[in-house]
C-alpha positions as CSV (number, residue, x, y, z in Angstrom):
1,M,34.4,6.5,-51.7
2,V,35.0,8.7,-54.4
3,K,33.1,6.2,-56.7
4,K,30.2,6.0,-54.2
5,L,29.9,10.3,-54.2
6,I,30.2,10.1,-58.2
7,V,27.4,7.6,-58.2
8,I,25.3,9.6,-56.2
9,L,25.8,12.9,-57.6
10,L,24.9,11.3,-61.1
11,I,21.8,9.8,-59.6
12,A,20.8,13.3,-58.5
13,N,21.5,14.7,-61.9
14,C,19.4,12.6,-63.7
15,S,16.4,13.2,-61.3
16,I,16.7,16.7,-61.6
17,T,17.2,16.2,-65.6
18,F,14.8,13.6,-66.3
19,A,12.1,14.2,-63.3
20,Q,10.6,17.4,-61.8
21,T,7.7,17.6,-59.5
22,I,5.4,20.8,-59.2
23,K,2.3,21.5,-57.1
24,T,-0.3,23.9,-58.4
25,D,-3.7,24.3,-57.7
26,V,-5.3,23.9,-61.5
27,L,-3.5,22.1,-64.3
28,V,-4.9,22.7,-67.6
29,I,-3.7,20.3,-70.5
30,G,-4.4,21.4,-74.1
31,G,-3.9,24.2,-76.1
32,S,-7.7,24.5,-77.4
33,P,-9.1,27.9,-77.4
34,S,-11.7,26.7,-74.5
35,G,-8.3,25.6,-72.8
36,V,-6.4,28.9,-73.0
37,A,-9.9,30.6,-71.8
38,T,-9.9,28.1,-68.9
39,A,-6.4,29.0,-67.4
40,M,-6.4,32.7,-68.0
41,Q,-9.5,32.8,-65.9
42,C,-8.2,30.4,-63.3
43,A,-5.5,32.2,-62.8
44,R,-7.5,36.1,-63.1
45,S,-9.2,34.2,-60.2
46,K,-6.3,34.3,-58.0
47,V,-5.3,30.5,-58.1
48,K,-1.9,29.0,-59.2
49,T,-2.6,27.5,-62.3
50,I,-0.2,25.8,-65.1
51,L,-1.1,25.2,-68.9
52,A,0.9,22.5,-70.6
53,V,0.1,23.0,-74.2
54,Q,1.4,20.6,-77.7
55,D,3.3,23.2,-79.4
56,S,4.4,26.7,-79.0
57,S,1.0,28.4,-80.4
58,L,-1.8,28.6,-78.1
59,G,-5.7,28.3,-79.3
60,N,-5.1,25.5,-82.1
61,F,-5.0,28.3,-84.9
62,H,-3.3,27.2,-87.7
63,G,-2.6,27.5,-91.4
64,T,-2.7,31.3,-93.0
65,E,-6.5,31.3,-94.2
66,M,-8.3,34.4,-92.8
67,V,-10.7,33.4,-90.2
68,S,-14.1,35.4,-90.1
69,V,-16.7,34.8,-87.1
70,E,-20.2,35.7,-87.4
71,T,-21.8,34.4,-84.7
72,S,-22.1,36.1,-80.9
73,S,-21.1,39.7,-82.4
74,N,-23.6,41.2,-80.0
75,I,-22.8,39.4,-76.9
76,P,-19.1,40.5,-76.2
77,S,-19.1,38.0,-73.2
78,G,-15.9,38.2,-70.8
79,I,-13.1,36.4,-72.4
80,W,-14.4,36.5,-76.0
81,G,-15.3,39.7,-75.3
82,E,-11.7,41.3,-74.6
83,F,-10.3,38.7,-77.8
84,R,-13.2,40.2,-80.0
85,K,-11.7,43.8,-78.9
86,R,-7.8,43.3,-79.4
87,I,-8.8,41.8,-83.0
88,Q,-10.6,44.9,-83.7
89,D,-8.2,47.3,-82.4
90,F,-5.5,45.2,-84.2
91,Y,-6.9,45.4,-87.5
92,K,-8.9,49.4,-87.1
93,K,-6.1,50.9,-89.3
94,T,-5.9,47.8,-91.8
95,P,-8.0,48.8,-95.2
96,G,-10.9,46.3,-95.8
97,F,-11.5,45.2,-91.9
98,D,-14.9,46.2,-90.4
99,T,-14.4,46.5,-86.8
100,A,-17.6,47.9,-86.1
101,Y,-18.8,46.7,-82.9
102,N,-21.3,43.8,-84.2
103,A,-19.4,43.4,-87.6
104,P,-18.0,39.5,-88.3
105,L,-14.4,39.1,-86.9
106,K,-12.2,38.7,-89.3
107,F,-8.4,38.0,-88.3
108,E,-5.5,36.1,-89.7
109,P,-5.0,32.8,-87.5
110,A,-1.1,34.1,-86.4
111,V,-2.5,37.4,-85.2
112,A,-5.3,35.5,-83.2
113,S,-2.4,32.8,-81.6
114,S,0.0,36.1,-80.8
115,I,-3.0,37.5,-79.4
116,L,-3.9,34.9,-76.4
117,K,0.2,34.8,-75.8
118,K,-0.1,38.5,-74.8
119,I,-2.9,38.3,-72.3
120,T,-1.0,34.9,-70.5
121,D,1.8,36.3,-70.5
122,T,0.8,39.5,-68.2
123,A,-1.5,36.9,-66.4
124,K,-0.3,36.1,-62.7
125,N,-0.1,32.8,-61.1
126,L,0.0,31.1,-64.7
127,T,3.1,29.2,-65.9
128,V,2.7,28.0,-69.7
129,Y,4.4,24.6,-70.5
130,A,4.7,24.4,-74.3
131,N,5.7,21.4,-76.8
132,T,4.2,18.9,-74.3
133,S,2.9,15.5,-74.3
134,F,0.5,14.1,-72.0
135,T,1.5,10.3,-70.4
136,T,-0.5,9.4,-67.5
137,I,-2.9,10.3,-64.6
138,K,-3.6,8.8,-60.9
139,K,-5.5,9.9,-58.0
140,D,-3.3,11.1,-55.3
141,G,-5.2,11.3,-51.9
142,D,-7.4,14.2,-52.3
143,K,-5.8,15.4,-55.3
144,W,-4.7,14.3,-58.9
145,D,-0.7,13.1,-59.9
146,V,-0.6,13.8,-63.5
147,S,3.0,13.2,-65.9
148,F,3.6,14.9,-69.1
149,S,6.9,15.1,-70.9
150,Q,8.4,17.9,-72.1
151,N,11.9,18.3,-74.0
152,E,12.1,14.5,-73.3
153,K,12.2,15.2,-69.8
154,I,9.3,14.1,-67.6
155,V,7.2,17.1,-65.4
156,K,5.2,15.7,-62.7
157,V,2.1,17.5,-61.3
158,I,0.4,17.4,-58.4
159,A,-2.8,19.4,-58.7
160,R,-6.3,19.4,-56.7
161,V,-7.8,20.3,-60.2
162,I,-7.3,18.7,-63.7
163,I,-9.1,20.3,-66.7
164,D,-9.2,18.2,-69.9
165,G,-8.9,20.8,-72.8
166,T,-8.0,18.3,-75.8
167,E,-10.7,17.7,-78.3
168,N,-11.1,13.8,-77.3
169,G,-11.1,14.8,-74.1
170,E,-8.2,11.4,-73.4
171,V,-7.2,13.1,-70.0
172,A,-10.4,12.7,-68.6
173,A,-11.0,9.4,-70.2
174,K,-7.9,7.7,-68.7
175,A,-9.1,9.3,-65.1
176,G,-11.9,6.8,-65.5
177,A,-14.6,9.8,-66.0
178,K,-17.9,9.2,-68.1
179,F,-19.1,11.6,-70.6
180,S,-22.7,12.9,-71.4
181,T,-23.5,14.2,-74.8
182,T,-22.4,16.7,-76.1
183,L,-23.7,20.5,-75.5
184,D,-26.7,21.6,-77.8
185,N,-30.1,23.9,-77.2
186,I,-32.4,21.9,-79.4
187,K,-33.9,20.2,-76.5
188,D,-36.9,21.6,-74.4
189,N,-35.8,22.8,-71.5
190,S,-39.2,24.8,-70.8
191,R,-40.3,22.9,-67.4
192,L,-36.5,23.2,-66.4
193,S,-34.6,25.9,-64.5
194,D,-31.4,25.1,-65.2
195,Y,-30.8,29.1,-66.9
196,R,-30.7,29.8,-62.8
197,T,-27.0,28.4,-62.8
198,S,-25.9,29.6,-66.0
199,I,-22.4,30.1,-66.4
200,V,-22.0,30.5,-70.4
201,C,-24.4,31.6,-73.1
202,G,-25.1,33.2,-76.4
203,N,-27.4,34.0,-79.1
204,D,-27.1,31.1,-81.2
205,F,-24.9,28.1,-81.9
206,P,-23.3,27.8,-85.3
207,G,-26.0,27.4,-88.0
208,Q,-28.8,27.8,-86.2
209,L,-31.7,30.0,-87.1
210,Y,-34.7,31.3,-85.7
211,T,-36.6,29.5,-88.4
212,D,-35.9,26.1,-87.5
213,V,-39.0,23.4,-87.5
214,N,-37.2,21.1,-85.3
215,S,-36.4,23.7,-82.9
216,P,-38.3,23.5,-79.1
217,K,-40.9,26.0,-78.9
218,N,-41.3,26.9,-75.0
219,N,-37.5,26.9,-74.3
220,Y,-36.3,29.6,-71.8
221,P,-34.2,31.0,-73.1
222,S,-36.1,31.3,-76.3
223,Y,-34.3,29.1,-79.1
224,P,-31.8,29.5,-80.3
225,A,-30.5,31.7,-77.6
226,Y,-29.3,29.4,-74.9
227,C,-27.9,29.1,-71.5
228,I,-25.0,26.1,-70.5
229,P,-26.1,25.5,-66.9
230,I,-23.3,24.2,-64.2
231,N,-25.1,20.4,-64.4
232,S,-24.5,20.0,-68.0
233,V,-20.2,20.5,-67.5
234,L,-19.7,18.5,-64.5
235,L,-18.5,14.9,-64.9
236,K,-19.8,11.8,-64.0
237,G,-17.4,9.1,-62.0
238,V,-14.9,11.3,-61.3
239,D,-14.6,14.8,-59.3
240,N,-12.3,17.8,-60.0
241,I,-11.9,16.8,-63.4
242,L,-13.9,19.0,-66.0
243,V,-13.1,18.9,-69.4
244,T,-13.8,21.8,-72.5
245,E,-13.5,21.2,-76.1
246,R,-14.8,17.4,-75.7
247,L,-18.2,18.9,-74.6
248,L,-18.6,20.6,-78.1
249,P,-19.6,19.0,-81.9
250,A,-16.9,17.2,-83.5
251,N,-14.9,19.1,-86.4
252,R,-16.2,22.3,-85.7
253,S,-15.5,25.3,-87.6
254,G,-14.4,28.7,-86.3
255,Q,-17.4,30.0,-85.5
256,Y,-17.6,28.1,-82.5
257,L,-15.0,30.3,-80.9
258,P,-16.7,32.3,-78.8
259,V,-18.8,29.5,-77.6
260,Q,-15.4,27.8,-76.9
261,L,-13.6,30.8,-75.2
262,S,-17.0,31.5,-73.3
263,L,-17.4,27.7,-72.0
264,G,-13.4,28.3,-71.2
265,Q,-14.0,31.0,-69.0
266,G,-17.3,29.1,-67.0
267,I,-15.0,26.0,-66.7
268,G,-12.5,28.1,-65.4
269,T,-14.3,30.2,-62.7
270,I,-15.8,26.2,-61.7
271,A,-12.1,25.0,-61.3
272,A,-11.1,28.0,-59.9
273,Y,-13.7,27.8,-57.0
274,C,-12.2,24.4,-56.3
275,G,-8.9,25.5,-56.2
276,F,-9.6,28.5,-54.0
277,F,-11.7,26.8,-51.2
278,K,-9.8,23.6,-51.3
279,T,-13.2,21.6,-52.0
280,T,-14.2,19.4,-54.7
281,T,-16.9,19.6,-57.8
282,N,-19.2,17.7,-55.5
283,N,-19.7,21.0,-53.3
284,L,-20.5,23.8,-55.6
285,N,-21.8,27.3,-54.8
286,V,-23.5,28.5,-57.6
287,R,-23.9,32.0,-56.6
288,V,-20.3,32.5,-56.1
289,I,-19.1,31.2,-59.4
290,Q,-21.7,33.1,-61.2
291,G,-20.8,36.2,-59.1
292,E,-17.1,35.8,-60.1
293,L,-18.1,35.4,-63.8
294,L,-20.0,38.4,-63.7
295,D,-17.1,40.3,-61.9
296,F,-15.1,39.9,-65.2
297,K,-17.7,40.9,-67.6
298,A,-19.5,37.4,-68.3
299,Y,-22.7,37.0,-69.1
300,L,-25.5,34.8,-67.6
301,L,-28.4,35.7,-69.9
302,P,-27.9,36.6,-73.8
303,F,-29.1,40.3,-73.7
304,A,-28.1,42.0,-76.9
305,D,-29.5,45.3,-75.7
306,I,-27.5,45.7,-72.3
307,T,-23.6,45.9,-72.8
308,P,-21.3,45.4,-69.8
309,K,-20.8,49.2,-70.3
310,D,-24.3,49.8,-69.4
311,H,-24.3,51.1,-65.7
312,D,-27.0,48.9,-64.6
313,W,-25.8,45.6,-66.5
314,R,-25.1,43.6,-63.4
315,A,-28.0,44.4,-61.4
316,I,-30.4,43.0,-64.5
317,Q,-27.8,39.8,-64.9
318,Q,-28.5,39.2,-61.0
319,V,-32.3,39.8,-61.2
320,C,-32.7,38.0,-64.0
321,A,-30.6,35.0,-63.0
322,T,-33.3,34.8,-60.4
323,G,-36.2,34.1,-62.5
324,L,-37.8,37.8,-61.2
325,L,-37.7,39.4,-64.7
326,K,-37.2,37.4,-68.0
327,G,-36.0,38.6,-71.3
328,A,-37.8,37.5,-74.7
329,Q,-37.4,36.8,-78.1
330,Q,-37.6,39.5,-81.0
331,V,-37.6,38.7,-84.5
332,S,-36.4,40.0,-87.7
333,G,-36.8,37.8,-90.9
334,K,-34.7,34.7,-90.2
335,D,-33.2,35.9,-87.1
336,A,-34.0,36.4,-83.6
337,Q,-32.5,38.5,-80.8
338,F,-33.1,37.6,-76.9
339,L,-33.6,41.0,-75.1
340,F,-34.2,42.5,-71.8
341,K,-36.3,45.8,-73.0
342,P,-35.2,47.7,-70.2
343,D,-38.0,50.6,-70.8
344,S,-41.0,48.2,-70.8
345,T,-43.2,48.3,-67.7
346,V,-43.4,45.2,-65.5
347,N,-46.8,43.0,-65.1
348,T,-48.3,41.9,-61.8
349,A,-48.3,38.3,-63.3
350,E,-44.8,38.1,-64.1
351,V,-43.1,38.9,-61.0
352,Q,-45.4,37.4,-58.5
353,P,-44.8,33.9,-58.7
354,V,-40.9,34.6,-58.0
355,L,-41.2,36.9,-55.5
356,T,-43.7,34.6,-53.8
357,E,-41.2,31.3,-54.3
358,I,-38.5,33.7,-52.9
359,Y,-39.7,35.6,-49.7
360,T,-41.6,33.8,-47.1
361,R,-44.2,36.6,-46.4
362,A,-44.7,37.6,-50.1
363,F,-47.9,35.4,-50.4
364,L,-49.2,38.3,-47.4
365,W,-48.2,41.3,-48.9
366,F,-49.9,40.4,-52.2
367,A,-53.4,39.6,-51.0
368,K,-53.2,42.7,-48.8
369,E,-52.2,44.8,-51.3
370,K,-53.8,43.4,-54.5
371,P,-51.5,45.8,-57.0
372,G,-53.7,46.0,-60.6
373,E,-52.1,44.5,-63.5
374,K,-49.0,46.5,-63.8
375,F,-47.0,46.7,-61.2
376,T,-46.2,50.0,-60.0
377,L,-42.8,52.0,-58.1
378,G,-45.1,52.5,-55.2
379,N,-45.9,48.6,-54.9
380,L,-42.5,47.8,-55.4
381,L,-41.4,50.2,-52.7
382,S,-44.2,49.4,-50.1
383,F,-42.9,45.6,-50.8
384,I,-39.1,46.2,-50.0
385,S,-40.4,48.2,-46.8
386,D,-42.6,45.4,-45.9
387,Y,-39.9,43.0,-46.3
388,T,-36.9,44.8,-45.1
389,L,-38.9,46.4,-42.2
390,T,-38.0,49.8,-43.5
391,D,-39.9,52.6,-42.8
392,P,-42.2,53.4,-45.7
393,L,-41.4,57.3,-45.7
394,V,-37.6,56.5,-45.0
395,L,-37.6,54.7,-48.2
396,K,-39.2,56.8,-50.2
397,Y,-36.9,59.6,-49.3
398,R,-33.7,57.6,-49.8
399,V,-35.1,56.5,-53.6
400,Q,-36.0,59.7,-54.9
401,K,-33.4,61.6,-53.7
402,D,-30.7,59.1,-55.5
403,W,-33.2,58.7,-58.5
404,T,-31.3,60.8,-61.6
405,G,-28.2,61.2,-59.7
406,Q,-27.1,57.4,-58.0
407,Y,-29.6,54.9,-60.3
408,K,-29.5,57.3,-63.6
409,F,-33.0,56.9,-64.0
410,K,-35.2,59.4,-66.1
411,P,-36.7,62.3,-64.6
412,G,-40.2,61.9,-63.2
413,F,-40.2,59.9,-60.1
414,D,-43.9,58.9,-59.4
415,L,-45.6,56.1,-56.9
416,N,-48.5,55.4,-59.0
417,A,-46.3,55.1,-62.6
418,P,-45.8,51.4,-64.0
419,I,-42.1,50.5,-63.3
420,T,-39.9,50.4,-65.9
421,R,-38.4,46.6,-66.2
422,R,-34.6,48.4,-65.5
423,E,-35.8,50.6,-62.5
424,F,-37.3,47.4,-61.0
425,A,-34.1,45.4,-61.5
426,V,-31.8,48.2,-60.0
427,L,-34.3,48.6,-57.2
428,A,-35.1,44.8,-56.6
429,N,-31.3,44.0,-56.5
430,R,-30.2,47.3,-54.0
431,F,-32.7,46.6,-51.7
432,L,-34.4,42.9,-51.9
433,N,-31.0,41.3,-53.3
434,P,-33.1,38.2,-54.4
435,F,-29.6,36.9,-56.0
436,A,-28.4,36.4,-52.8
437,R,-30.8,33.1,-52.4
438,T,-28.7,29.9,-52.5
439,V,-29.9,27.6,-55.2
440,D,-28.7,24.1,-56.0
441,L,-27.1,22.4,-59.4
442,N,-30.6,22.1,-60.7
443,G,-31.7,25.9,-59.8
444,R,-33.9,25.3,-57.0
445,L,-34.5,27.3,-54.0
446,V,-32.4,26.2,-51.1
447,N,-33.9,27.0,-48.0
């Protein structure tokens, strides 16, 4: 009897020592910058998240040579913007470091890794497993069963969503995923509305110039600015598995860091959506995912002249994600920026097609009112009144009362004046809420 008890205790002890099973919403494998950003976003979106990394450092920042990042300096989107600000704060009293808003970002690899660790250490719902090695993955009902080793122990994780943050996408490949080509913004997308589903954006990929003779001429956003739509990060052959680093060009330099962090945040938001709503990557709600990104100050469109500190940043991002207003490129020498131009006035020709597409009675209003070349404040209030069935005088009084206070517009409420792009975006967002209209993964309106 005693021998049997000893055997049972030994077996139990072995199972505790060599096998551990954990359940979680999201499992991220890989300590790349995009992998870490994915895990951070999932945890911040309030889903239980595990990050399994190969060694004890985060971000795969190695060596001692100073890193200089010159891309996306004027697009402080989400986690990239947060990381950038922390690096600037760290070096602001160090001689020789330019920590101005849009200066190149210079840092030591160890400092970057420590900053990522500080951010992850304060994230609720996130557990980091260091010094791990991925071993197996298989489907288990509507979840994934993944094993990895850590200090000669086997850790088994049951997760709804798997994020592969490894360089070559080995986890997703073992699960049967089929990879598409790497992300780029050189192809012609002029006939697509994918920008409406954007989850990542920037002013350029590293090394790209406005003067590239092979660049597409009709893209939106204008090349070299870009958006990464949801469709382009979804894998074929599997659901609830997403990759990050595998989507980017191989042998990339440190100039890709802004793209890596932003891509990780965008994919993390998709994963969090699936984990929170207990669904799959086959059933995504574009606007809910984008709304979550906006909550965390991540850009949908790369407007260099409207920062998250701007009172109207979110309204502008939301309205422009519907296509009601579009940005334009401004060229200076070999460089180009994608701008919103908030003080420019609105032309009827640019808003009529999308207003007619989104609102079923819009064509009747245009036929009756016949607005001129320049869309006026009075035109917009008339359209809002017609669509929302609000008394015109009541609407006028409400907007005029809040013109300089709530909306912070410049003094001069004039119904006959051409409306500025800022005014149009804010009022359309407030009263028409076009962002609430559902779009599919191709950016088409869903009736």
